[in-house]
C-alpha positions, 0 to 999 in steps of 0.5 A: 500500500502506498504511503498516501493511501495509508495516511487516508485509511480509517484507523482501528483505534482498538487495534492500534492501542493493542499494538502500542501496548505490546511494543511499549515495553520494547520501545528502543532508546534511539541514542543507546539502542536499549529498551526503556519504559514509556514515559510522558514527554516533558515540556522541554523534551516536547519542544525539542522533539523535532530535533530527535526521534518521535516515539512510536506511541506518539505517531498517528496517521494524522500527525504523519500527514501534517509532517509530510505536508510541512516538509513538502512546503519547506522543500518546494521553495528550495527546489524553485530557488535551485532552478532559478540559481541554475538559470542564472548560473548558466553560461550564455555561450551563444550570446557571448560569441555573438557579442564578440562578433558584433563588437569586432564588426562594429569596430571595423566599420568605425575604424574604416569610417575614421580613416575615411574621415582623415582622408576627407579632412586632408583632401575634401575633394577625394573620392572615398572607397565607400562611394558607389553612386550619388545615393550610396556613399560615405562622403555626404554623411561624413561631411554633414552636421549629423556626422559629428553630432557631439562635436567630433566625428561619429566614428570615434564613438564607435571606436570607443563603444564597440570595445564594450561588447567584445570585452563583455563577450570574452568575460562571459566565455571565461565564466564571469558572473555579473551582478544585476547593477552591472547588467543594467548599466550595460543595458543602458549603454545598448539603449543609448546605442540603438537610439543613436542608430535609430536617429542616424537612420531617420537622418540618413533617409529623410534629411541627408538622403544618402546611405553610408555603407559602413554606417549600415554595417554598424546598424546591422550589428547594433540592432540585434545586439540590443535585442539579444542583451535585452532578452537575456536580461529578461530571462535572467531576471534583471528586470524583475524575478517574476516567472512571467518576465523570465519566461517571456525573455526565454521565449523572445531570445529564441525569436531574436533572428526573426525580430531582427529581420523584421527590423531590417525589412522595415528600414529597407521599406522606408529607404525604398519608399523615400529614396527609391534605392533599387533604381540606384542599385540596378 
């Protein structure tokens, strides 16, 4: 018979009392292994009974059921905490590798734009290597006011900031574990980056009417980097340890490529409607 069935089986108290009477004189002392007379528990012994052994004469199916319920309530939260800890401690290898690749790609684009800016400063009439036609090229963007939004060439921002995801990815691969405040600070940096990229996109399409190839390469890695980090922080509970938020983050993390593709399509549609890009390509 299973324990759950036994605990809910009606008890024959007469039979139980007879069994207790037969074994009362043989009840062992669990500390010495010897039989001792059955004595009532004093108040002090009753208060400490949960630390020792409960005599058979004091055990009933009802008390055993209550004890099992209490133990289950104590165990289940620990199991949940262990699962949360295991989730937090899981090394995000895919995210780490992507951040390294994205950081290197973005840094190369920023470095190429920096060299082009030096060339443009030395010879304003020089034709840059990224100039393909009147619509697609770097010269117009670098020479515009938007190309130095903070008073210095924008590529210098990329040279500095793209080092962060590279270092972050390498640290994650090495097994580093960051506190919540660190992840929130890093996420704020990615928010700043994606907002800056969104502004550059609108300026390129609707104001400058020119698409810079190196700039577009930067956009192409900044957008998925923001999504990947945001969904990872949701998954590990950085924005709150609620089960729904963490489940949402885990689900969205798997959809990062599709969400990124949708963002690319939106940008392409806006550029085509405004600039008729296809006619300049073919």
